[in-house]
DOFIKOL-611914 format. One record per residue: y, z, x of N, C-alpha, C in turn. Coordinates in Angstrom, 1 decimal. Each point is the difference from the previous one (the first is absolute). Example, Ala and Ser with C-alpha at 12.3 -4.5 7.8 and 13.67 -1.06 7.14 Angstrom:
BEGIN
{site {-5.7 7.8 13.2} {1.2 0.0 -0.9} {1.2 0.0 0.9}},
{site {1.1 -0.7 -0.4} {1.1 0.0 0.9} {1.1 0.8 -0.8}},
END
This chain:
BEGIN
{site {24.4 -7.5 8.2} {-1.1 -1.0 -0.2} {-1.3 0.5 0.6}},
{site {-1.1 0.0 -0.7} {-1.3 0.4 0.5} {-0.7 -1.3 0.6}},
{site {-0.4 0.1 1.2} {-0.7 -1.1 0.6} {-1.5 0.4 0.2}},
{site {-0.9 -0.3 -0.9} {-1.3 0.4 0.1} {-0.8 -1.0 0.9}},
{site {-0.9 0.6 0.8} {-0.9 -0.7 0.8} {-1.3 -0.2 -0.9}},
{site {-0.4 -1.2 -0.2} {-1.2 -0.3 -0.8} {-1.2 0.1 0.9}},
{site {-0.9 0.9 -0.2} {-1.1 0.2 0.9} {-1.0 -1.1 -0.1}},
{site {-0.7 -0.3 1.1} {-1.1 -1.0 0.0} {-1.2 0.7 -0.5}},
{site {-0.7 -0.6 -0.9} {-1.2 0.6 -0.5} {-1.2 0.0 1.0}},
{site {-0.8 1.1 0.0} {-1.2 0.0 0.8} {-1.2 0.0 -1.0}},
{site {-1.2 -0.2 0.6} {-1.1 -0.1 -0.9} {-1.2 0.8 0.5}},
{site {-0.8 0.6 -0.9} {-1.2 0.7 0.3} {-1.1 -0.4 -1.0}},
{site {-1.2 -0.1 0.4} {-1.1 -0.2 -0.9} {-0.6 1.3 -0.4}},
{site {0.2 0.4 -1.3} {-0.5 1.3 -0.5} {-0.9 -0.3 -1.2}},
{site {-1.2 0.5 0.2} {-1.1 -0.2 -1.1} {-0.1 -1.4 -0.4}},
{site {0.1 -0.9 0.9} {-0.1 -1.5 -0.2} {1.2 -0.6 -0.6}},
{site {1.1 0.7 -0.1} {1.2 -0.6 -0.6} {1.1 0.0 1.1}},
{site {0.7 -1.1 0.2} {1.1 -0.1 0.9} {1.2 0.7 -0.6}},
{site {0.5 1.1 0.7} {1.1 0.8 -0.4} {1.2 -0.3 0.9}},
{site {1.1 -0.4 -0.6} {1.2 -0.1 0.7} {0.8 1.3 0.0}},
{site {0.8 0.2 1.0} {0.7 1.3 0.0} {1.2 -0.1 1.0}},
{site {1.0 0.9 -0.1} {1.0 0.1 0.9} {-0.2 1.2 0.9}},
{site {0.5 -0.1 1.2} {-0.2 1.1 1.0} {1.3 0.0 0.8}},
{site {0.9 0.8 -0.4} {1.4 0.0 0.7} {0.4 1.4 0.3}},
{site {0.9 0.1 1.0} {0.6 1.3 0.4} {-0.8 0.7 1.1}},
{site {0.5 1.1 0.5} {-0.6 0.7 1.1} {0.0 1.5 -0.4}},
{site {-1.0 0.8 0.5} {0.0 1.4 -0.2} {-1.2 0.4 -0.9}},
{site {0.2 1.1 -0.7} {-1.0 0.6 -0.9} {-0.3 -1.1 -1.1}},
{site {-1.3 -0.2 -0.3} {-0.4 -1.1 -0.9} {0.0 0.5 -1.4}},
{site {0.5 -0.8 -0.9} {-0.1 0.3 -1.5} {-0.6 -1.2 -0.6}},
{site {-1.1 0.2 -0.7} {-0.6 -1.1 -0.8} {0.6 0.0 -1.4}},
{site {0.6 -1.2 -0.4} {0.7 -0.1 -1.2} {-0.7 -0.9 -1.0}},
{site {-0.2 0.4 -1.2} {-0.6 -0.8 -1.0} {1.0 -0.4 -1.0}},
{site {0.1 -1.4 -0.2} {1.1 -0.5 -0.9} {-0.2 0.1 -1.4}},
{site {1.0 -0.2 -0.8} {-0.1 0.0 -1.5} {-0.9 -1.1 -0.5}},
{site {-0.4 0.1 -1.2} {-0.8 -1.0 -0.7} {0.8 -1.3 -0.1}},
{site {-0.6 -1.1 0.2} {0.6 -1.4 0.0} {1.1 -0.1 1.0}},
{site {-0.2 0.6 1.2} {1.0 0.0 1.0} {-0.8 -0.1 1.4}},
{site {0.6 -0.7 1.0} {-0.6 -0.1 1.3} {0.5 1.1 0.9}},
{site {-0.5 0.0 1.2} {0.4 1.0 1.0} {1.4 -0.2 0.4}},
{site {0.6 -1.1 -0.2} {1.4 -0.3 0.4} {1.0 0.9 -0.7}},
{site {-0.4 0.7 -1.1} {0.9 0.9 -0.7} {0.4 1.1 0.9}},
{site {-0.7 0.3 1.1} {0.3 1.1 0.9} {0.9 -0.4 1.1}},
{site {0.4 -1.3 0.1} {0.9 -0.4 1.1} {1.3 0.8 0.0}},
{site {0.7 0.3 -1.2} {1.2 0.8 0.1} {-0.3 1.4 0.6}},
{site {-1.1 0.6 -0.4} {-0.4 1.3 0.6} {-0.2 -0.1 1.5}},
{site {-0.6 -1.1 0.4} {-0.2 -0.2 1.5} {1.3 -0.1 0.7}},
{site {1.0 -0.6 -0.6} {1.3 -0.2 0.6} {0.7 1.4 0.1}},
{site {-0.4 0.9 -0.8} {0.6 1.3 0.1} {-0.7 1.0 0.9}},
{site {-1.3 0.0 0.1} {-0.7 1.0 0.8} {-1.0 -0.7 1.0}},
{site {0.1 -1.3 0.2} {-0.9 -0.7 0.9} {0.1 0.4 1.5}},
{site {1.1 0.6 0.4} {0.2 0.4 1.4} {-0.8 1.3 0.3}},
{site {-0.3 0.7 -1.1} {-0.8 1.3 0.2} {-1.4 0.0 -0.5}},
{site {-0.2 -1.0 -0.9} {-1.3 -0.1 -0.7} {-0.6 -1.4 0.0}},
{site {-1.3 0.0 0.2} {-0.8 -1.3 -0.1} {-0.4 -0.1 -1.5}},
{site {0.3 -1.1 -0.7} {-0.3 -0.2 -1.4} {-1.1 -1.1 0.0}},
{site {-1.2 0.4 -0.6} {-1.0 -1.0 -0.3} {-0.3 0.0 -1.5}},
{site {0.1 -1.2 -0.5} {-0.2 -0.2 -1.4} {-0.8 -1.3 -0.3}},
{site {-1.1 0.2 -0.8} {-0.8 -1.2 -0.4} {0.5 -0.7 -1.2}},
{site {-0.3 -1.3 -0.1} {0.2 -0.7 -1.3} {-1.2 0.2 -0.8}},
{site {0.1 0.5 -1.2} {-1.2 0.3 -0.8} {-0.5 -1.4 -0.5}},
{site {-1.3 -0.2 0.2} {-0.6 -1.3 -0.5} {0.3 -0.2 -1.5}},
{site {0.5 -1.2 -0.3} {0.2 -0.4 -1.4} {1.4 0.3 -0.5}},
{site {0.7 0.9 0.7} {1.4 0.3 -0.4} {0.9 -1.1 0.6}},
{site {1.0 0.4 0.7} {0.8 -1.0 0.8} {-0.3 0.2 1.4}},
{site {0.2 -1.0 0.8} {-0.3 0.1 1.4} {-1.0 -1.1 0.5}},
{site {-0.5 0.2 1.2} {-0.8 -1.1 0.6} {-1.5 0.4 0.1}},
{site {-0.4 1.2 -0.6} {-1.4 0.4 0.1} {-0.8 -0.9 -0.9}},
{site {-1.3 -0.2 0.4} {-0.9 -0.8 -0.8} {-0.3 0.6 -1.4}},
{site {-0.2 -0.8 -0.9} {-0.4 0.5 -1.4} {-1.2 0.8 0.1}},
{site {-0.2 1.1 -0.9} {-1.2 0.8 0.0} {-1.2 -0.8 -0.3}},
{site {-1.1 0.4 0.6} {-1.3 -0.7 -0.2} {-0.9 0.8 -0.9}},
{site {0.5 1.2 -0.5} {-0.8 0.8 -0.9} {0.9 0.6 -1.0}},
{site {-0.5 0.8 -1.0} {0.9 0.5 -1.0} {1.1 0.9 0.6}},
{site {1.2 -0.5 -0.2} {1.2 0.7 0.7} {0.6 1.1 -0.9}},
{site {-0.8 1.1 -0.2} {0.5 1.1 -0.8} {0.5 1.0 1.0}},
{site {0.5 1.2 -0.5} {0.6 1.0 0.8} {-0.9 0.4 1.1}},
{site {-1.3 0.2 -0.2} {-0.9 0.5 1.0} {-0.1 -1.1 1.1}},
{site {0.0 -1.2 -0.3} {0.0 -1.1 1.0} {1.2 0.1 0.9}},
{site {1.2 0.2 -0.5} {1.2 0.1 0.8} {0.0 1.3 0.8}},
{site {-0.5 1.1 -0.6} {0.0 1.2 0.8} {-0.9 -0.1 1.2}},
{site {-1.2 -0.5 -0.2} {-1.0 -0.2 1.1} {0.5 -0.9 1.0}},
{site {0.6 -1.1 -0.4} {0.6 -1.1 0.9} {1.1 0.6 0.9}},
{site {0.9 0.8 -0.6} {1.1 0.6 0.7} {-0.6 1.0 1.0}},
{site {-0.9 0.8 -0.4} {-0.6 1.0 0.9} {-0.6 -0.7 1.2}},
{site {-0.8 -1.1 -0.2} {-0.7 -0.7 1.1} {1.1 -0.7 0.9}},
{site {1.0 -0.5 -0.7} {1.1 -0.7 0.8} {0.6 1.0 1.0}},
{site {0.4 1.2 -0.5} {0.6 1.0 0.8} {-0.9 0.5 1.1}},
{site {-1.3 0.2 -0.3} {-1.0 0.4 1.0} {-0.2 -1.0 1.1}},
{site {0.3 -1.3 -0.3} {-0.2 -1.0 1.0} {1.0 0.1 1.2}},
{site {1.0 0.9 -0.2} {1.0 0.2 1.1} {-0.5 1.2 0.9}},
{site {-1.1 0.5 -0.3} {-0.6 1.1 0.8} {0.7 1.3 -0.1}},
{site {0.7 0.3 -1.1} {0.7 1.2 -0.1} {-0.9 1.0 -0.8}},
{site {0.2 1.3 0.3} {-0.7 1.1 -0.6} {0.8 0.7 -1.1}},
{site {1.3 0.1 0.2} {0.9 0.7 -0.9} {1.2 -0.9 -0.2}},
{site {0.4 -0.2 -1.2} {1.1 -0.9 -0.3} {1.1 0.6 -0.8}},
{site {1.2 -0.7 0.1} {1.1 0.2 -0.9} {-0.1 -1.1 -1.0}},
{site {0.0 0.3 -1.3} {-0.2 -0.9 -1.1} {1.2 0.0 -0.9}},
{site {0.5 -1.2 -0.3} {1.1 -0.1 -1.0} {-0.4 -1.0 -1.0}},
{site {0.1 0.4 -1.3} {-0.3 -0.9 -1.1} {1.3 -0.2 -0.9}},
{site {0.3 -1.3 -0.2} {1.2 -0.3 -0.8} {-0.5 -0.5 -1.3}},
{site {0.5 0.6 -1.1} {-0.4 -0.4 -1.4} {-1.5 0.0 -0.1}},
{site {-0.6 -1.2 -0.4} {-1.5 0.0 -0.2} {-0.7 0.3 1.3}},
{site {0.6 -0.3 1.2} {-0.6 0.3 1.2} {-0.2 1.5 0.2}},
{site {0.8 0.8 -0.7} {-0.1 1.5 0.0} {-1.3 0.4 -0.8}},
{site {-0.4 -0.8 -1.0} {-1.3 0.4 -0.7} {-1.2 -0.2 1.0}},
{site {0.0 -1.1 0.7} {-1.0 -0.2 1.0} {0.0 1.1 1.1}},
{site {1.2 0.4 0.4} {0.1 1.0 1.0} {-0.5 1.3 -0.5}},
{site {0.3 0.4 -1.3} {-0.6 1.2 -0.6} {-1.5 0.0 0.0}},
{site {-0.5 -1.2 -0.3} {-1.5 -0.1 -0.1} {-0.6 0.1 1.4}},
{site {0.6 -0.5 1.0} {-0.5 0.1 1.4} {-0.1 1.5 0.4}},
{site {1.1 0.7 -0.3} {0.0 1.5 0.3} {-1.1 0.7 -0.7}},
{site {-0.2 -0.3 -1.3} {-1.0 0.7 -0.8} {-1.4 -0.3 0.5}},
{site {-0.2 -1.2 0.6} {-1.3 -0.3 0.5} {-0.2 0.5 1.4}},
{site {1.0 0.1 0.8} {-0.2 0.3 1.4} {1.2 0.7 0.6}},
{site {0.2 1.3 -0.3} {1.1 0.7 0.3} {0.2 0.2 1.6}},
{site {-1.1 0.0 0.7} {0.1 0.2 1.5} {0.6 -1.2 0.6}},
{site {0.1 -1.1 -0.7} {0.6 -1.3 0.5} {1.5 0.0 0.0}},
{site {0.6 0.8 -0.9} {1.5 -0.1 -0.2} {0.6 1.3 0.5}},
{site {1.1 0.0 0.8} {0.7 1.2 0.4} {1.3 0.2 -0.7}},
{site {0.6 -1.1 -0.4} {1.3 0.0 -0.8} {0.0 -1.1 -1.0}},
{site {0.5 0.4 -1.2} {0.0 -1.0 -1.1} {1.4 -0.1 -0.6}},
{site {0.5 -1.2 -0.2} {1.2 -0.2 -0.7} {-0.2 -0.9 -1.2}},
{site {0.4 0.4 -1.2} {-0.1 -0.8 -1.2} {1.4 -0.4 -0.5}},
{site {0.3 -1.3 0.0} {1.3 -0.5 -0.3} {0.0 -0.7 -1.3}},
{site {0.7 0.6 -1.0} {0.1 -0.5 -1.4} {-1.4 -0.4 -0.4}},
{site {-0.9 0.9 0.2} {-1.4 -0.3 -0.4} {-0.4 0.8 -1.2}},
{site {-0.8 -0.7 -0.9} {-0.6 0.7 -1.1} {-1.0 1.1 0.5}},
{site {-0.4 0.9 -0.8} {-0.9 1.1 0.4} {-1.4 -0.5 -0.5}},
{site {-0.8 -0.6 0.9} {-1.2 -0.5 -0.5} {0.3 -1.2 -0.9}},
{site {-0.7 -0.1 -1.1} {0.3 -1.0 -1.0} {0.1 0.7 -1.4}},
{site {0.6 1.2 0.0} {0.1 0.8 -1.2} {0.9 -0.7 -1.0}},
{site {1.0 -0.7 0.5} {0.9 -0.7 -0.9} {0.3 -1.4 0.5}},
{site {0.1 -1.0 -0.9} {0.3 -1.4 0.4} {1.1 -0.5 -0.9}},
{site {0.8 -0.9 0.6} {1.0 -0.6 -0.8} {-0.5 -0.6 -1.3}},
{site {0.6 0.3 -1.1} {-0.6 -0.5 -1.3} {-0.1 -1.5 -0.1}},
{site {1.1 -0.7 0.6} {-0.1 -1.5 0.0} {-1.2 -0.5 0.7}},
{site {-0.2 0.6 1.1} {-1.2 -0.5 0.9} {-1.3 0.4 -0.7}},
{site {0.0 1.2 -0.7} {-1.3 0.4 -0.6} {-0.4 -1.1 -1.1}},
{site {1.0 -0.6 -0.7} {-0.4 -1.0 -0.9} {-0.6 -1.2 0.6}},
{site {0.5 -0.4 1.2} {-0.6 -1.1 0.8} {-1.4 0.4 0.4}},
{site {-0.2 1.2 0.5} {-1.4 0.4 0.4} {-0.9 0.0 -1.2}},
{site {0.4 0.5 -1.2} {-0.9 0.0 -1.1} {-0.4 -1.5 -0.4}},
{site {1.1 -0.8 0.0} {-0.2 -1.4 -0.4} {-1.0 -0.7 0.9}},
{site {0.2 0.2 1.3} {-0.9 -0.6 1.0} {-1.4 0.5 -0.1}},
{site {-0.2 1.3 -0.3} {-1.3 0.6 -0.1} {-0.7 -0.5 -1.2}},
{site {0.7 -0.1 -1.1} {-0.7 -0.4 -1.3} {-0.3 -1.5 -0.1}},
{site {1.0 -0.8 0.4} {-0.1 -1.5 -0.2} {-1.0 -0.5 1.0}},
{site {-0.1 0.6 1.2} {-0.9 -0.5 1.0} {0.7 -0.6 1.2}},
{site {-0.4 0.3 1.2} {0.7 -0.4 1.2} {-0.1 -1.5 0.2}},
{site {-1.0 -0.7 -0.5} {-0.2 -1.4 0.3} {0.9 -0.9 -0.9}},
{site {0.6 0.6 -1.1} {0.8 -0.7 -0.8} {1.5 0.0 0.4}},
{site {0.3 0.8 1.0} {1.4 0.1 0.4} {0.1 -0.6 1.4}},
{site {0.8 -0.9 0.2} {0.2 -0.6 1.3} {0.9 0.8 0.9}},
{site {0.0 -0.2 1.3} {0.9 0.7 0.9} {1.4 -0.2 -0.4}},
{site {0.3 -1.3 -0.4} {1.4 -0.3 -0.3} {0.6 0.8 -1.2}},
{site {-0.9 0.2 -1.0} {0.4 0.8 -1.1} {0.3 1.4 0.4}},
{site {-0.9 0.6 0.7} {0.1 1.4 0.4} {1.2 0.2 0.9}},
{site {0.2 -0.9 1.0} {1.1 0.1 0.9} {1.4 -0.1 -0.8}},
{site {0.0 -0.8 -1.0} {1.2 -0.2 -0.8} {0.3 1.3 -0.7}},
{site {-1.0 0.7 -0.5} {0.2 1.2 -0.7} {0.5 1.1 0.9}},
{site {-0.7 0.2 1.1} {0.4 1.1 1.0} {1.3 -0.3 0.6}},
{site {0.3 -1.3 0.2} {1.3 -0.4 0.6} {1.2 0.4 -0.8}},
{site {-0.3 0.3 -1.3} {1.1 0.4 -0.9} {0.3 1.5 0.0}},
{site {-1.0 0.8 0.6} {0.1 1.4 -0.2} {-0.1 0.9 1.3}},
{site {-0.4 -0.7 1.1} {-0.3 0.8 1.2} {0.9 -0.2 1.2}},
{site {-0.5 0.2 1.2} {0.9 0.2 1.2} {0.8 -1.2 0.4}},
{site {-0.6 -1.2 0.1} {0.7 -1.2 0.5} {1.3 -0.3 -0.8}},
{site {-0.1 0.0 -1.4} {1.3 -0.3 -0.7} {1.0 1.1 0.2}},
{site {-0.4 1.2 0.3} {0.9 1.1 0.3} {0.8 -0.3 1.3}},
{site {-0.8 -0.6 0.9} {0.7 -0.3 1.3} {1.0 -1.1 -0.2}},
{site {-0.3 -1.0 -0.8} {0.9 -1.1 -0.3} {1.3 0.5 -0.7}},
{site {-0.2 0.9 -0.9} {1.1 0.6 -0.8} {0.9 0.8 0.9}},
{site {-0.6 0.9 0.8} {0.8 0.8 0.9} {0.7 -0.8 1.1}},
{site {-0.6 -1.1 0.4} {0.7 -0.8 1.0} {1.4 -0.5 -0.4}},
{site {0.2 -0.1 -1.3} {1.3 -0.5 -0.5} {1.0 1.1 0.3}},
{site {-0.4 1.3 -0.1} {0.9 1.1 0.3} {0.3 0.1 1.5}},
{site {-1.0 -0.3 0.8} {0.0 0.3 1.4} {0.6 -1.1 0.9}},
{site {0.1 -1.2 -0.6} {0.6 -1.1 0.8} {-1.1 -0.7 0.8}},
{site {0.5 -0.7 1.0} {-0.8 -0.9 0.8} {-1.0 0.6 1.0}},
{site {0.3 1.2 0.4} {-0.8 0.6 1.1} {-1.5 0.0 -0.2}},
{site {-0.4 0.0 -1.2} {-1.5 0.1 -0.3} {-0.6 -1.4 -0.3}},
{site {0.8 -1.0 0.0} {-0.4 -1.3 -0.4} {-1.3 -0.5 0.8}},
{site {0.1 0.1 1.3} {-1.1 -0.5 0.9} {-1.2 0.7 -0.3}},
{site {0.1 1.4 -0.1} {-1.2 0.8 -0.2} {-0.7 -0.3 -1.3}},
{site {0.9 -0.1 -1.1} {-0.6 -0.2 -1.3} {-0.6 -1.4 -0.1}},
{site {0.6 -1.0 0.7} {-0.6 -1.3 0.0} {-1.3 0.0 0.7}},
{site {-0.2 0.8 1.0} {-1.3 0.1 0.7} {-1.0 0.6 -0.9}},
{site {0.4 1.1 -0.7} {-0.9 0.6 -1.0} {-0.4 -0.9 -1.1}},
{site {0.9 -0.8 -0.5} {-0.3 -0.9 -1.1} {-0.9 -1.1 0.4}},
{site {-0.1 -0.3 1.3} {-0.9 -1.1 0.5} {-1.4 0.5 0.0}},
{site {-0.2 1.3 0.0} {-1.4 0.5 0.3} {-0.8 0.1 -1.3}},
{site {-0.1 -1.0 -0.7} {-0.7 0.0 -1.3} {-1.3 -0.9 0.0}},
{site {-0.3 -0.6 1.1} {-1.1 -0.9 0.1} {-1.3 0.7 -0.3}},
{site {-0.2 1.2 0.4} {-1.2 0.8 -0.1} {0.0 1.0 -1.2}},
{site {1.0 -0.1 -0.9} {0.1 0.9 -1.1} {-1.2 -0.3 -0.9}},
{site {-0.6 1.0 -0.5} {-1.2 -0.1 -0.9} {0.2 0.8 -1.2}},
{site {0.0 -0.6 -1.2} {0.2 0.8 -1.3} {-1.0 1.1 -0.2}},
{site {-1.3 -0.3 0.3} {-1.0 1.0 -0.2} {0.2 1.2 0.9}},
{site {0.5 -0.2 1.2} {0.3 1.1 0.9} {1.2 0.8 -0.5}},
{site {1.0 -0.6 -0.5} {1.2 0.7 -0.5} {-0.4 0.8 -1.2}},
{site {-0.8 -0.4 -0.8} {-0.4 0.7 -1.2} {-1.0 1.1 0.3}},
{site {-1.1 -0.3 0.7} {-1.1 0.9 0.1} {0.3 1.2 0.9}},
{site {1.1 -0.1 0.8} {0.3 1.2 0.8} {0.5 1.1 -0.9}},
{site {0.3 -0.3 -1.2} {0.3 1.0 -1.0} {-1.2 0.4 -0.9}},
{site {-0.9 -0.9 -0.1} {-1.2 0.2 -0.9} {-1.2 0.4 0.8}},
{site {0.1 0.9 0.8} {-1.2 0.4 0.8} {-1.1 0.5 -0.9}},
{site {-1.2 -0.5 0.3} {-1.2 0.4 -0.8} {-0.4 1.4 0.5}},
{site {0.4 0.4 1.2} {-0.3 1.3 0.5} {1.2 0.9 -0.3}},
{site {-0.1 1.0 -0.9} {1.2 0.8 -0.3} {0.7 0.6 1.2}},
{site {1.3 0.1 0.0} {0.7 0.7 1.1} {-0.3 1.5 -0.1}},
{site {-0.3 0.5 1.2} {-0.3 1.4 0.0} {0.8 0.6 1.2}},
{site {1.2 0.5 -0.3} {0.8 0.6 1.0} {-0.4 1.4 0.3}},
{site {-0.2 0.4 1.2} {-0.4 1.3 0.4} {1.3 0.8 0.3}},
{site {0.6 0.7 -0.9} {1.3 0.6 0.2} {-0.1 1.1 1.1}},
{site {-1.1 0.6 0.1} {-0.2 1.1 1.0} {0.2 -0.6 1.4}},
{site {-0.5 -1.2 0.2} {0.1 -0.7 1.3} {1.4 -0.4 0.2}},
{site {0.6 -0.6 -1.0} {1.4 -0.5 0.2} {0.9 1.1 0.3}},
{site {-0.2 1.2 -0.6} {0.8 1.1 0.2} {0.0 0.5 1.5}},
{site {-1.1 -0.3 0.6} {-0.2 0.6 1.4} {0.7 -0.8 1.1}},
{site {0.5 -1.1 -0.3} {0.7 -0.8 1.0} {1.5 -0.1 -0.3}},
{site {0.9 0.0 1.0} {1.4 -0.1 -0.3} {0.3 -1.3 -0.8}},
{site {0.7 0.1 -1.1} {0.3 -1.1 -0.8} {1.4 -0.1 -0.4}},
{site {0.6 -1.2 0.2} {1.4 -0.3 -0.4} {-0.1 -0.9 -1.2}},
{site {0.8 0.4 -1.1} {0.1 -0.9 -1.2} {1.4 -0.3 -0.3}},
{site {0.3 -1.3 -0.1} {1.4 -0.4 -0.2} {0.0 -0.9 -1.3}},
{site {0.9 0.3 -0.9} {0.2 -0.8 -1.2} {1.5 -0.5 0.0}},
{site {0.2 -1.0 -0.7} {1.4 -0.5 -0.3} {0.4 0.4 -1.4}},
{site {1.2 0.4 -0.2} {0.4 0.5 -1.3} {0.0 -1.1 -1.1}},
{site {-0.1 -1.3 0.5} {-0.1 -1.1 -0.9} {-1.4 -0.7 0.0}},
{site {-1.0 0.8 0.5} {-1.3 -0.5 0.0} {-0.5 -0.2 -1.5}},
{site {-1.0 -0.8 -0.2} {-0.5 -0.2 -1.3} {-0.4 1.4 -0.6}},
{site {0.1 0.1 -1.3} {-0.2 1.2 -0.8} {-1.4 0.6 0.3}},
{site {-1.0 -1.0 0.0} {-1.4 0.5 0.2} {-0.2 0.6 1.4}},
{site {0.8 -0.4 1.0} {-0.1 0.6 1.3} {0.7 1.3 0.0}},
{site {1.2 0.1 -0.6} {0.7 1.3 0.0} {-0.7 1.0 -0.8}},
{site {-0.8 -0.3 -1.0} {-0.7 1.0 -0.8} {-1.1 0.6 0.9}},
{site {-0.5 -0.8 1.0} {-1.0 0.6 0.9} {0.5 1.1 0.9}},
{site {1.3 0.2 0.0} {0.6 1.1 0.7} {-0.6 1.3 -0.5}},
{site {-0.2 0.1 -1.3} {-0.5 1.3 -0.5} {-1.5 0.2 0.5}},
{site {-0.7 -1.1 0.0} {-1.4 0.0 0.5} {-0.1 0.4 1.5}},
{site {1.0 -0.5 0.7} {0.0 0.3 1.5} {0.3 1.5 0.2}},
{site {1.0 0.5 -0.8} {0.4 1.4 0.1} {-1.2 0.9 -0.3}},
{site {-0.6 -0.3 -1.2} {-1.1 0.9 -0.5} {-1.3 -0.2 0.9}},
{site {-0.3 -1.3 0.3} {-1.3 -0.2 0.7} {0.1 0.3 1.4}},
{site {1.1 -0.3 0.7} {0.1 0.2 1.4} {0.9 1.1 0.5}},
{site {0.8 0.5 -1.0} {1.0 1.0 0.4} {1.0 -0.5 0.9}},
{site {0.3 -1.3 0.0} {1.0 -0.6 0.9} {1.1 -0.5 -0.9}},
{site {1.2 0.4 0.3} {1.2 -0.5 -0.7} {0.5 -1.3 0.7}},
{site {0.0 -1.1 -0.7} {0.4 -1.3 0.6} {1.5 0.0 0.3}},
{site {0.4 -0.8 1.0} {1.4 -0.2 0.3} {0.5 -1.2 -0.8}},
{site {1.1 0.1 -0.6} {0.6 -1.0 -0.8} {1.2 -0.7 0.7}},
{site {0.0 -1.3 0.0} {1.1 -0.8 0.6} {1.0 -0.3 -1.1}},
{site {1.2 0.4 0.0} {1.0 -0.3 -1.0} {0.4 -1.5 0.1}},
{site {0.3 -0.5 -1.1} {0.6 -1.4 -0.1} {-0.9 -1.0 0.7}},
{site {-1.4 0.1 -0.2} {-0.9 -0.9 0.6} {-1.1 -0.3 -1.0}},
{site {-0.6 -1.2 0.2} {-1.1 -0.4 -1.0} {-1.3 -0.3 0.8}},
{site {-0.9 -0.6 -0.6} {-1.4 -0.2 0.6} {0.0 -0.8 1.2}},
{site {1.0 -0.8 0.3} {0.1 -0.8 1.1} {0.7 0.6 1.2}},
{site {0.2 1.3 -0.1} {0.9 0.7 1.0} {-0.5 -0.1 1.4}},
{site {-1.3 0.0 0.2} {-0.5 -0.1 1.4} {0.1 -1.3 0.6}},
{site {0.3 -1.0 -0.8} {0.3 -1.4 0.4} {1.5 -0.2 0.2}},
{site {0.8 0.2 -1.0} {1.4 -0.3 0.0} {0.8 1.1 0.6}},
{site {-0.4 1.2 -0.1} {0.8 1.2 0.5} {-0.9 0.9 0.8}},
{site {-0.7 -0.6 1.0} {-0.9 0.8 0.8} {0.7 1.1 0.8}},
{site {1.3 -0.2 0.2} {0.7 1.0 0.7} {0.1 1.3 -0.7}},
{site {-0.2 0.0 -1.3} {0.1 1.2 -0.8} {-1.1 1.0 0.2}},
{site {-1.2 -0.6 0.2} {-1.2 0.8 0.2} {-0.6 0.0 1.4}},
{site {0.5 -1.0 0.9} {-0.6 -0.2 1.3} {0.1 1.3 0.9}},
{site {1.2 0.7 -0.1} {0.1 1.2 0.8} {-0.9 1.1 -0.5}},
{site {-0.2 0.1 -1.3} {-0.9 1.0 -0.5} {-1.4 -0.3 0.4}},
{site {-0.4 -1.3 -0.1} {-1.4 -0.4 0.4} {-0.2 0.2 1.5}},
{site {1.0 -0.4 0.8} {0.0 0.2 1.5} {-0.2 1.4 0.4}},
{site {0.8 0.9 -0.7} {0.0 1.4 0.4} {-1.4 0.6 -0.4}},
{site {-0.5 -0.5 -1.2} {-1.3 0.6 -0.5} {-1.2 -0.4 1.0}},
{site {-0.1 -1.3 0.4} {-1.0 -0.4 0.8} {0.2 0.3 1.5}},
{site {1.3 0.3 0.4} {0.3 0.3 1.3} {-0.1 1.4 0.4}},
{site {-0.1 0.9 -1.0} {-0.1 1.4 0.4} {-1.4 0.4 0.6}},
{site {-0.1 1.0 0.8} {-1.2 0.4 0.6} {-0.3 1.5 -0.3}},
{site {-1.2 0.3 -0.3} {-0.3 1.4 -0.2} {-0.1 0.8 1.3}},
{site {-0.1 1.3 0.0} {0.0 0.8 1.2} {-1.2 -0.4 0.9}},
{site {-1.2 -0.3 -0.6} {-1.1 -0.3 0.8} {0.2 -1.3 0.8}},
{site {0.6 -1.0 -0.7} {0.3 -1.3 0.7} {1.0 0.2 1.1}},
{site {1.0 0.8 -0.2} {1.0 0.2 1.0} {-0.6 0.7 1.3}},
{site {-0.9 1.0 -0.3} {-0.6 0.7 1.2} {-1.0 -1.0 0.7}},
{site {-0.7 -0.8 -0.8} {-0.9 -1.0 0.6} {0.7 -1.0 0.9}},
{site {1.2 -0.5 -0.5} {0.8 -1.0 0.7} {0.5 0.6 1.3}},
{site {0.5 1.3 -0.1} {0.5 0.7 1.2} {-1.1 0.2 1.0}},
{site {-1.2 0.3 -0.4} {-1.1 0.2 0.9} {-0.4 -1.3 0.7}},
{site {0.0 -1.1 -0.8} {-0.3 -1.3 0.6} {1.0 -0.4 1.1}},
{site {1.3 0.3 -0.3} {1.1 -0.4 1.0} {-0.2 0.9 1.3}},
{site {-0.3 1.3 -0.2} {-0.2 0.8 1.2} {-1.2 -0.3 0.8}},
{site {-1.0 -0.6 -0.7} {-1.2 -0.4 0.7} {0.1 -1.3 0.8}},
{site {1.0 -0.7 -0.3} {0.2 -1.3 0.7} {0.5 0.1 1.4}},
END
């Protein structure tokens, strides 16, 4: 039986917006960006696996799920990218470990493309490659929303549509297979809908500023890519783009689906821990020098 500790949320004011986040664990810090329509609590199972060696910090994206304030300006991809950058910088760090899960991986890729000296290690978990491909079902919703007009569609209508195809219903379905151990955690996630904003959910995909991934920059930093063999087809197809564009062969998790980092965190936790926990020769020499100097 898994006994998850539900973290208490902390808050920071970033660019005039109150951002809620979790900050759990001890050791090397990893900033984790959650999937679309998901709160920071999706990383609780990962924390239970690696929290003794790593500090996990994860924000609730405004307008998705969680306790962050709704966006006060156009919440497109550039808005989220800048907000996450400023959130991370508020911790006073110069070099970071960055993990993006699903759509959080798109924001992570954009951050690296904009500011490579900011990121020292990157992990992309079941993440699309930029926005080269999108689930066909969801593309229909995007087109409909764009053509009919945002003012004509209420939050309730959009939430009902996305609730039928994205992350939260997947959690509910998987819970049936996993039993009661995830009940409390999923109940907490389901409660965090007060600040959900339809415009934010939609516009994070309809960025008016085109995505521009700088592959040369991404290639220069150590990158871990993990897919599940039962990930959505549009995500698995991005495997080819990853191989061609970055020259990185993704790791595949057998008998796992898109929810693997939530329901089966143990499958990838060791890989993630080993990736972020390794040190290059320069870091080892520097640490040794610091110890001898004390």
